[in-house]
N, C-alpha and C positions, 0 to 999 in steps of 0.2 A: 365660416358661414356656409360655404358650399358643402362641406362635409355634413353639417347639421341638416341641411335641406335634403341631402341624399339619404341620411338616416331616417328622417321623418317620412320620406317617400317610401322607403323600404318597409318601415313599420306599418304604414297605412296599407300597403299592398298585401303584406302577409296577414294583416288583421281582418281582411275581408272574409266574412263567414258566409257559407252557403245558406241561402234562404229556401232551398229545396227540402222537402220532407221525404222520408222513406216511404215508398209506395207499399200499400197493402192490397195486393192484387186479388180481385174477386173473379170467380168463375163466370164467364159470360154465358148468357142463355142462347141456345141455338134457336134461331127464328126461321120460320118457313117462308117460302117464296110469296106467300099471300101479302106480306108486308110491302114488298116491292110492287106487287100488283096494285095495292091500294094507293101508294104514292104515284104510280104511273097514271092511275085513274084521276087522281086529284089534279095532276098537271093539265089534264084535258079541259078543265074548266077555265075559261079565259077571264079570270078575275083581274082584269086590267084596271089600274087606277090612273085615269088620264089626268093631266094637269088641270083641266076644267071639270070639276066634280059634277057639273050640270049634265054632262054627257056620259056619266058612268052608267054601265049596263047592270042595273040592280037584279035583273032576272038571272044572270049568270051566278051572282053571289048567292041568291036564294036556292038555286039548283045545287050549288056547292054545299050549302047547309043541309039540304035533303040527303045528299050523298054521305055526309059525315054521320047523320043519324042512322043511316043504313049500315055504314061500314063499322060503326062502333056501338052496337046495340046495348051492351052492358053499361058502358059509360053513360049513355043517354038515359038509361033507366035509373042508375044509382046517383048520378050527380044532378045538382040543381042547375038548370040551364036558363039563361036569360038573353034575349035579343036586345041589343043596345042601339038605339038610333036607327033601327031598321035593318042594318047589315052587319054590325059588329056582334061578337059572341062573348059571353061571360059565363064560365062554368064554376060551380062551387062544390068542392069535395069536403064535406064536413069532417073535421077532426074530432077526436074523442076528448081532447084536453082544451077547453075553452080559454084557459089562461095563457095559452101560447098564441103569439101573433101569427097571422097567416103568412104563408109563402105564396108568391105569385109567379107563375111561369107564363111567358108571353111569346107571341110570334105574330105574324100578320098574314092575312088572306090574300092581299093584293100583290100583283106583280107589275113590273114596268112594261110598257108597250114594246113591240118589235118594230125596229126601223125597217120600212119596206125596202130600202136599198140594200139591206144586209140579208134579207130573207133567203135569197138564193145561195148564200154562203153557209147556211145551216145544213148539217148532214141529214137531219130529220126535221119534219115540221115542228116548230117550237112549242106547239100545243098538242103534240101527239103522245107525249110520255113514252116514247119508243125505248125499248130495251135492246141493247146491242153490246156484245163483248164485255158484259159485266157492269155496264153503266145504264142509268136511266137518263134520257135526254129531255130537256124542255125548260121553258121559262118557269122558274120557281123551285127547281131542284136544289139550288143552292140558296136562293133568296126568295122566300124562306119557308116554302111549304114542307120541306123536309123536316124542319123543326116542329112545325105545327102538327104534322102527321106523326112525327116521332114521339112527341109528348102524348098524343092520344093513344098511340100503340102501347106506350109504356104503362099508362093507366089502365087500359083495357086488359093488359097482361096481368097487372097486379090485382085487379078486381076479380079476374077469373080464379085467382089463387087465394081469395078471401082476405087480401091485405086491407087493413084499416089504419089510416094515418092518425097519429096523435095531433099533429098540427094541421089545421085547415089549409087546403090548397085551392087557390084560384087559378083558372086558366083564362087568359084574356087574349082575344084575337081580333084586332082592329081590321078595318077594311080599307084604310086610306093612309097607311104608313108612308108609302112612296110619295105622298104629297103633304106630309107633315103630321098626320094623325089627329087633326083638329076635330074631325067629325066622328072618329072612331075611338081611339085610345083616350083622347081628352074627355069624351063623354063617359067612357067606362070609369075613369078616375073620378069624375063628378058623382057618379052613382055610388062608388065605394066611399067617397068622402061624406056623402049625405048619411051613409050608414054609420059613420064614425069609425071606420076601419083605419087601423095603422098596421102596416105590413112589416114583417121581420126583414124580408128582402125580396128583391125582384131579380129574375134572371131573364135576359133577353139575348137576342143575337148581338154580334159585334166582332169580337176576336174569334179566332179558330186555331187549328193546329197547322202550322206552316213549317216548311223546310227551306234550308238554304237562304234564310233571311239575314243572318248575321255571319260574316266571315269569321272563320275560326271555330264555329260551333257546328258539329256534325249532327247533334241531336235535334229532333223536331222541337218546336217551341209552341206551347199552348198559351195563347195570348188572352188574358182576361181584361176587357175594357173596364176601367175604373172611373172614367169620365169621358165626356164628349166635347169636342170643340163647338164653339158657337158658330152662328151662321148669319151672314149678311150679304145682300146683293145691292150694289149701288148703281144707279143709272146716271151716266154722264151724257150731257146734251150740249151741243153747240149750235146756235142759230146764226144764220148768215143771210145776206141779201140775195145770194144766188147770181144768176146771169149766164152769159154765153161763155163756153169754154175757150173761145178764141181770145178773150180779154180777161184772164183770171187775175185776181188780186195776189199779193205776195203770199198770203196764207188762205187756204180754203177751209171750210168747215171740217172736211175730212182731215186736212193737215193739222189743224189745231187740236182736234180730238186725238189723232194718232200721236201727237207730241205728248199729250197728257198721259196716255196709256204707256208710252215709252218711259216717261218719268216714273210711273208706278213700278214698272218692271226693273228699272235701274236702281230703285230705292226700296227694296223689299223690307218688310218688318224684320228687325234684328233677331238673330238666333239666340235662344236662351238656354242655359244649362241649369237644370234643376226643375223641381215641380213634377207634375204628373207625367210630363213627356219623357223625362229621363229616369223615372223609377224603373222602367224596363231594364235599363243597364245596371241598376243596383242589384237586380235579381240575376242578371246574366253574367256580369263581370266575374263573380267568384268561380264560375264554371269555365272561364276562358283561360287563355295563356297568361303567363306571368306578366308579359308586356301590357296586356289589356288590364290586368288587375292593377298594375302600377299606374296606368293612365287614369282609369276611372276611380281608383282609390285616392287620387290626388287631383281632383277637378279644380281645386284652388290654383294649381300650377299649370295644368295641362288643358284648361278650358279652350284656349285658341286652337290647339291641336284637335280636340274633340269636335269642335264646331266645324273645322276644316274637313275632317274625315267624314262625319255624319252628314254634313251639308252637301257632300258630293253625290248623295243618293236621294232620289225623290221621296222615297218612303220614310227614311229616317229624318230627312230635313223637315218633312211636314209635321212631325211631332214636336219640333223644336221652335216653331214660330207660327204666327198668323200668316196664312198663305194668301196670295193674290193671284187671281186668274181671270183674265179678260175672256168672256165666254160668248158674247154677242156683239156684233158690230153691224149697224144698219145705216145706209146712206146712199143717196143717188138713185135715179131711175132711167137715165139716158146718158149715153157716152159723151155727148157734146153740150150737156147742161150742167152748170155748177149747182150742186145741191144746196138747198136753203137750210138744211139741218143735217146733223150727224149725231147718231145715238150709239152708245155702247153700254153693255152691262158687265160689271166686274164683280166677281164672287169672292168672298172672303170666308175662310174657316178660322175661327178665333180661338187662340189658346187660353186656358184658364189664367186669370190675372188681368186679362184685357176684356173689353166690352164692345158692344156695337157702337156706342157713342165715342169711345176712345179711338176706334178704328176709323170712323168717319172724320174725326178731328185730324187724325194723322194724314188721311188721304187729301183733305182740303189743304193742309199745310204743304204737302209734297207737290201737288198740282199748282197751287198758287197762281191761278189764272181766272180772273173774273168772267172771262168769256165762256168758261166751262161750268155749266150748272150741274150741281151734284145733289141727288136726292135718293131716298130708298126706292129700290125698284119694285118692291112689293111689301106686303105686311108680314112676311114670314121670318123676319130677323129675330134672333134670340141669342142670349148670352151663353157662354160655356156652362156646362153643368157643374154641380158640386162634385168634388173628388171623393169617391167612396174609400173607406178605410181598408188598407191591405192587412191590417193586424186584427181585424174583427173576426169573430167566430164564424161569421158567414163566409168571408173570403177563405178562411182556412178550411172550412167544410167543403167549399167548392174545389179548392186545391187538392184535398184528399180524394174527392170523388173522381176528378180528372185522372189522377195517378192510379186509381184502382182499376180504371178501364184502359188507360193509355200509359202504362208504366215506363215506356221508353222515352217520354217527353220531359222537357223542362217547363216549369210553369212560371209565367211572369206577367205582371200587370202592365197595361199600356194605355196610352191616350188614344181613344178612337177618333180618327180624323174624319170619318163620315158621321152621319146623323141617324139616330133611330127615334122612335116615338116613346122610348122608355123614359125620356126626360120629363114627360108629363107626370110621372109618378113621384117626383121629388117632394111634393107636399105630404106624401104618405109614408115615405121611408128615406133614410139616409144611406141605405145599402142597396145600390143598384149596380149589378154586374152584367157584363155583356160578353157572352161566350157561346159560340155555336160549336157543338162537339163533333166536328167533321174534320177529317184530314184533308188538307188542300195540297195537291201537287202544285209545283211552281207554275206549270202551264195552265192550271185551272183558275188561278186568281183573276186573269182578265175575262173569264167567262161570266163572272157576276155582272149582270146588266149587259153582257156582251153576247157574242156569237157562240153557239154550241154549249150553252150552259148545261151542266150534267153533274151527276153524283154517282160514285161507284156504289153498287149494292152492298159491298162489304163495309164501306164507310157508313152507309145508312144504318146497317145493322148495329155497328159499333155505337152510333149515336142513340139508337133506341135503348141499348144496354146502359149507356150513360144516364139517360133520363130515368130508367128503372132504379139504378143505384142512387142517383141524386135524390129522387123522391124518398127512397127508404132512409137515406142518411139524414136528410134535412127535415123530414116530418116525424122522426121518431123521438125527438126531444125538444 
């Protein structure tokens, strides 16, 4: 029996076939410094999306729109532009073949606010668009005005050369992605749905090109998001009589609530092997060492080892289960007064196969304390998205385009642990892919929503070339 198991394992390991395709490298266009100048200018518009949409500064967004009209005159002349719900933008580039379903490229105009306590840690003002040592600094350089401007640069470039797509192309730029996209992208989807549009596929931000992510792989990895986790925040509340701190009860409101949160952290959602989360390793294992091929080629046997290994890293653990994160804790207002209540918010990112309701059921079971009241913290909960097909012509076309511009990378699908507003397009297409064509250095990953967000000018030029090639590949048939 032991010999049979060994033979099966060896067969499975040697049977793993590479899912990479041979790159057909295209010559990249040399872009002048005006591209960087326009991105730098775009960063200077403080298109911040606050949590409370009632205090959003619409004048800044409208000024940004005026800048785009001036910066891309041919695009604004040739494409049909429509303002959606006041601040979101929808462009239509008519294709010559009406029988082909449209392609939609998307990005978002808004950026997250700057934490005033971290402002002094920035090398440059976060809304200066400063250029230094080959980088452009500022909020939105990575998330995600570089994609918005990159797409417009690509289309302006093609228009100047008389290019006409066969497939109609939509450009959709919401104004509130950072707060869910309900007033921006959701309204754009409603407009397209009323027209009866069905899309061939959607390309949004999500994955990118990363290095040093997987031990044993020296090549950079281009990550294509094929699904997104769901989202849920629960509010946990404990009410108590309060009183003087000199005569405390055996358990205070803070203590009861702290115990509940401790239970959640001690009983995380189980790690799972399979599904969208581990498709990443189906693509990468054939490119790895024999030991890795042996392990991932025989998950039926080595599942505990895989869970142990991947579960030791925050990034890889996150794609294998629904995560639990206590993010807000509020209680008390004076050091000698027992609080009458304690509240906490716990955030969950939900893997495909689970749902907001199943998560809440699990949490209630784990806490199992009637003194802790559990309810949704807000209305923004949603289930995981549908998983897009990695064998579709759309995915393969995207893979080919990536390799034509970035021939040194491996391409792999992955489960996006963060959220984008592309999920709103699910009624219009089953093909939603999330890829930002930018090389991320390891030290730049924390800069997204963080301090000293920046993009290298060379990486930005590569991304424009990607969009040029992607449009040509995807809209020609």
